[in-house]
C-alpha positions in Angstrom: 0.0 0.0 0.0 1.4 3.4 -0.9 1.4 6.6 1.2 -1.6 8.1 -0.5 -3.7 5.0 0.2 -2.4 4.8 3.8 -3.5 8.4 4.3 -6.9 7.5 3.0 -6.8 9.6 -0.2 -8.8 8.2 -3.0 -8.3 4.5 -2.0 -11.2 3.4 -4.2 -10.6 5.6 -7.2 -11.2 4.0 -10.6 -8.1 2.6 -12.4 -7.1 3.7 -15.9 -6.2 0.1 -16.7 -7.5 -3.3 -15.8 -5.2 -5.7 -14.0 -4.9 -7.8 -17.2 -4.0 -4.9 -19.4 -1.3 -3.7 -16.9 0.1 -7.2 -16.8 0.2 -7.3 -20.6 2.0 -3.9 -20.8 4.6 -5.0 -18.3 5.2 -8.2 -20.2 5.6 -6.2 -23.4 8.2 -3.8 -22.0 10.1 -6.7 -20.4 10.4 -8.2 -23.8 11.4 -6.2 -26.8 8.8 -3.4 -26.2 6.6 -4.7 -29.0 3.5 -6.8 -29.1 1.0 -8.2 -31.6 -2.7 -8.8 -31.1 -3.4 -12.5 -30.3 -6.6 -13.6 -31.9 -6.4 -17.0 -30.3 -6.7 -15.5 -26.8 -9.9 -13.4 -26.3 -8.8 -12.3 -22.9 -5.4 -11.1 -24.1 -7.0 -9.6 -27.2 -9.3 -7.5 -24.9 -6.3 -6.3 -22.8 -4.4 -5.5 -26.0 -7.3 -3.4 -27.3 -7.5 -1.6 -24.0 -3.8 -0.6 -24.2 -4.3 0.6 -27.8 -7.4 2.6 -26.9 -5.6 4.3 -24.0 -2.5 5.0 -26.2 0.0 2.8 -24.4 0.5 0.8 -27.5 0.8 2.4 -30.9 1.3 0.9 -34.4 5.0 0.3 -35.3 5.7 2.1 -38.6 8.7 -0.2 -39.3 7.0 -3.5 -38.6 3.4 -3.7 -39.7 1.2 -5.9 -37.4 3.3 -5.0 -34.4 2.6 -2.3 -31.8 5.2 -0.5 -29.7 5.0 0.5 -26.1 4.8 4.2 -25.3 6.2 6.0 -22.2 3.4 6.1 -19.7 4.8 9.4 -18.2 4.5 11.3 -21.4 1.1 9.8 -22.2 -0.3 10.6 -18.7 0.9 14.2 -18.9 -0.7 14.7 -22.3 -3.9 13.0 -21.4 -4.2 14.7 -18.0 -4.0 18.1 -19.7 -6.6 17.0 -22.2 -9.0 15.7 -19.6 -8.5 18.8 -17.4 -9.5 21.0 -20.4 -12.5 18.7 -21.0 -13.5 18.9 -17.3 -13.2 22.7 -17.3 -15.3 22.9 -20.5 -18.0 20.7 -18.9 -17.9 22.8 -15.7 -18.3 26.0 -17.7 -21.2 24.5 -19.6 -22.9 23.3 -16.4 -22.7 26.8 -14.9 -24.0 28.4 -18.0 -26.8 25.9 -18.6 -29.5 27.6 -16.5 -29.0 30.9 -18.3 -28.7 29.3 -21.7 -32.0 27.5 -21.2 -33.8 30.3 -19.3 -35.9 31.5 -22.2 -36.9 27.9 -23.0 -37.9 27.3 -19.4 -40.0 30.5 -19.4 -41.7 29.3 -22.6 -42.3 25.9 -21.1 -43.9 27.2 -17.9 -46.0 29.8 -19.7 -47.3 27.5 -22.5 -51.1 27.2 -22.6 -51.6 30.2 -20.4 -51.5 32.9 -23.1 -51.4 35.4 -20.2 -54.5 33.9 -18.7 -55.1 33.0 -15.0 -55.5 29.2 -15.5 -53.0 26.7 -16.9 -54.0 23.1 -17.7 -51.3 20.4 -17.1 -51.8 16.9 -18.3 -50.1 13.7 -17.0 -49.6 12.8 -13.3 -45.8 12.9 -13.6 -45.8 16.4 -15.1 -48.4 17.6 -12.6 -46.3 16.4 -9.6 -43.2 17.9 -11.2 -44.9 21.3 -11.6 -46.1 21.2 -8.0 -42.5 20.4 -6.7 -41.2 23.3 -8.8 -43.7 25.7 -7.3 -42.5 24.6 -3.8 -38.8 24.7 -4.7 -38.1 28.0 -3.0 -39.8 26.8 0.2 -43.3 28.1 0.6 -44.3 30.3 3.5 -47.7 28.7 3.6 -49.1 25.5 2.1 -52.7 24.2 2.4 -53.8 20.8 1.2 -56.9 18.7 1.0 -56.0 15.1 0.3 -59.1 12.9 -0.2 -59.0 9.1 -0.5 -57.3 6.6 1.7 -53.8 6.5 3.1 -50.8 7.1 0.8 -48.2 4.3 0.4 -45.6 4.1 3.2 -42.8 4.6 0.8 -44.3 7.8 -0.5 -44.7 9.2 3.1 -41.1 8.2 3.9 -39.6 9.7 0.7 -41.1 13.2 1.5 -40.3 13.3 5.2 -36.9 15.1 5.0 -38.3 17.6 2.6 -41.3 18.3 4.7 -39.1 18.8 7.8 -36.9 21.2 5.8 -40.0 23.3 5.0 -41.0 23.4 8.6 -37.5 24.5 9.7 -37.8 27.4 7.3 -40.8 28.6 9.2 -43.5 27.5 6.8 -47.1 27.2 8.0 -48.5 23.8 6.8 -52.0 22.5 7.1 -53.4 19.3 5.6 -56.8 17.6 5.6 -56.9 13.9 5.3 -59.8 11.4 5.1 -60.8 10.0 8.4 -59.7 6.5 7.3 -56.0 7.5 7.6 -56.4 7.4 11.4 -56.4 3.6 11.0 -53.2 3.5 9.0 -50.1 3.1 11.1 -47.6 4.5 8.6 -49.8 7.6 8.3 -50.2 7.9 12.0 -46.4 7.8 12.4 -45.9 10.4 9.7 -48.5 12.7 11.2 -47.1 12.3 14.7 -43.6 13.2 13.6 -44.6 16.3 11.6 -47.2 17.4 14.1 -44.5 17.6 16.8 -42.6 19.9 14.4 -45.5 22.2 13.8 -47.5 20.8 10.9 -51.2 20.8 11.5 -53.4 17.9 10.4 -57.1 17.3 10.6 -59.4 14.6 9.2 -62.8 14.9 7.5 -65.1 12.0 6.6 -67.3 14.1 4.2 -66.7 13.9 0.4 -64.3 16.7 -0.8 -62.1 17.4 -3.8 -58.3 17.4 -3.8 -56.9 20.9 -3.4 -53.3 22.3 -3.0 -52.6 26.0 -2.4 -49.1 27.4 -2.3 -48.5 30.8 -0.7 -51.9 31.8 -1.9 -50.4 32.5 -5.3 -51.1 29.1 -6.8 -53.9 26.7 -6.4 -54.0 23.2 -8.0 -57.3 21.3 -8.5 -58.2 18.2 -10.5 -59.7 18.9 -13.9 -60.6 15.3 -14.7 -62.0 12.3 -12.8 -58.9 10.2 -13.5 -56.6 12.9 -12.0 -54.7 13.0 -15.2 -55.5 16.6 -15.9 -55.0 19.4 -13.4 -55.8 23.1 -13.4 -53.1 25.4 -12.1 -54.9 28.6 -11.0 -53.0 31.9 -10.7 -56.0 34.3 -10.4 -55.8 35.8 -6.9 -59.6 36.3 -6.6 -60.2 32.6 -7.4 -57.4 31.5 -5.0 -58.8 33.6 -2.2 -62.3 32.1 -2.8 -60.7 28.6 -2.6 -58.9 29.4 0.6 -61.9 31.0 2.5 -64.9 29.2 1.0 -63.4 25.8 0.4 -60.4 25.0 2.5 -61.2 27.0 5.7 -64.8 25.8 5.7 -63.7 22.2 5.5 -60.9 22.8 8.0 -63.5 24.2 10.5 -65.5 21.0 10.3 -62.6 18.6 10.4 -61.3 17.0 13.5 -57.7 17.5 14.8 -55.3 14.6 14.1 -51.9 14.3 15.8 -51.2 10.7 14.9 -52.6 9.3 18.2 -53.9 5.7 18.1 -57.1 6.7 19.8 -59.8 7.4 17.3 -62.4 10.0 18.3 -65.9 8.5 18.8 -67.3 11.0 16.4 -65.0 9.6 13.7 -65.9 6.0 14.6 -69.6 6.8 14.5 -69.5 8.4 11.1 -67.3 5.7 9.6 -69.6 3.0 10.9 -72.6 4.8 9.4 -70.9 4.8 6.1 -70.2 1.0 6.5 -73.9 0.5 7.3 -75.0 2.4 4.2 -72.7 0.4 2.0 -73.7 -2.9 3.5 -77.4 -2.1 3.0 -76.6 -1.2 -0.6 -75.2 -4.7 -1.1 -71.5 -3.7 -1.4 -69.1 -6.5 -0.6 -66.4 -6.2 2.1 -63.5 -5.7 -0.3 -65.1 -2.8 -2.1 -66.2 -1.2 1.2 -62.6 -1.4 2.6 -61.2 0.1 -0.6 -63.7 2.9 -0.7 -63.1 3.8 2.9 -59.3 3.5 2.5 -59.1 1.0 5.4 -57.8 -2.6 5.4 -60.2 -5.5 5.3 -58.9 -6.5 8.8 -59.9 -3.1 10.1 -63.3 -3.4 8.5 -63.8 -6.9 10.1 -63.0 -5.4 13.5 -65.7 -2.7 13.0 -68.2 -5.3 12.0 -67.4 -7.5 15.0 -67.9 -4.5 17.3 -71.1 -3.6 15.6 -72.4 -7.2 16.0 -71.6 -6.9 19.7 -73.3 -3.5 19.9 -76.5 -4.8 18.3 -76.3 -8.1 20.2 -76.2 -10.4 17.1 -73.9 -13.1 16.1 -73.9 -13.1 12.3 -73.6 -10.6 9.5 -77.0 -11.7 8.3 -78.6 -10.8 11.6 -76.7 -7.5 11.6 -77.9 -6.7 8.2 -81.5 -7.5 9.2 -81.3 -5.3 12.3 -79.6 -2.4 10.4 -82.3 -2.7 7.7 -85.1 -2.5 10.2 -83.3 0.5 11.8 -83.2 2.6 8.7 -85.9 5.3 8.0 -89.1 3.9 6.6 -89.7 1.3 9.4 -92.2 2.2 12.1 -90.5 0.2 14.8 -87.1 -1.0 15.7 -87.3 -4.6 17.1 -84.8 -5.9 19.5 -82.0 -7.9 17.9 -82.8 -11.6 17.7 -80.5 -14.3 18.8 -79.6 -17.4 16.8 
C-alpha cells in the first residue's frame, strides 16, 4: 500500500487500466517493447485493445502488425491536460446551462396560459413535477386537502426530509386527510412526527375534492376524474375564494389529528354509518374497505364490534337489524339471537 492509500486519499478511485492490461503492458516492456494482437486468446486480445485505446500501444511504422509500447509518463501528462480541459469545459457549460435554457424554461412554464389565469397540465408525472417546482423556494404557507385513503408508506417516507426542511424554514403547513387515515399506522407515524414539528393535520369524513394551495399565489385542483388533468390557478380572486370558502370551511368541520392511536368516537360513528350504508346497498367487504381507505382487517374489526353493539352473532342478523333501523320502518325490534 502506498502513502496516499495509507493516508486515506482516494483508495477506491477508478483505475485507468484493468489488471490484465497492466500485466500485458509489463510483459511487453520486459520483452522487446513490442506486441501483436493474439486472436487465439480473447482475454489477451481484450487487454491488447485496452492498451491501444488508451494509447500505451501504438502501431509500429517499421514492422506492420506490431505495436510499440509508449512511455506512460509522457502519455499521462498529455492525457491529463486533455482531460482537465474537457472537465473545465463541462464545468463551464454546467454553470452556463440555466442561463442558456432560461428562455426555453420560461416558454415551457407559460405555455397554454396565453397570459390567462389558469393553466392546464396533463399527466400525473408532469403535474407532480410542476407542484414540486412551485415549492422549490420553500413556501411560507401550504394548504392541502387530500381525499381518498392513506398514501403508500414509501411515499410518506420519501417526502419526510423535505417536509421537515420546509417546517424549519418557518412555513405554515395545514393538511386535511380522510378519516380512514387514522387507522393506517404509517400515516399515524408520519403525522405524529410532523405534528411535533408544527405541521397541523385534521381529518374529514365528508366527500371533498383534492386541493393544493401554495403561498396563496397558486392553487391546483383536478380537472378530470382520473386525476390525469389538473388546473393550475393563478388568479388571486379565485385562489382567495378557494382558501376561504373551500379550505377554511372544511378545516373548521374537520377534527384534529396528531397521529394518536385513539380514534375520536365521532369519527368512529361516522365511519360505521358509512359502512352500514354500503352494507345495505349490497356492497361487498373488499369494495367497502377500498372505498373507505381501510384494510379488510380493520373493516372486520368494526363489523365485529357492531355485532356486539347490536347483540347479534352473524352478519345476516346484523344486516336485518340495520335494515329495520333505517328510516321507513315504524318500529325497531330488538335484535334476535340465533
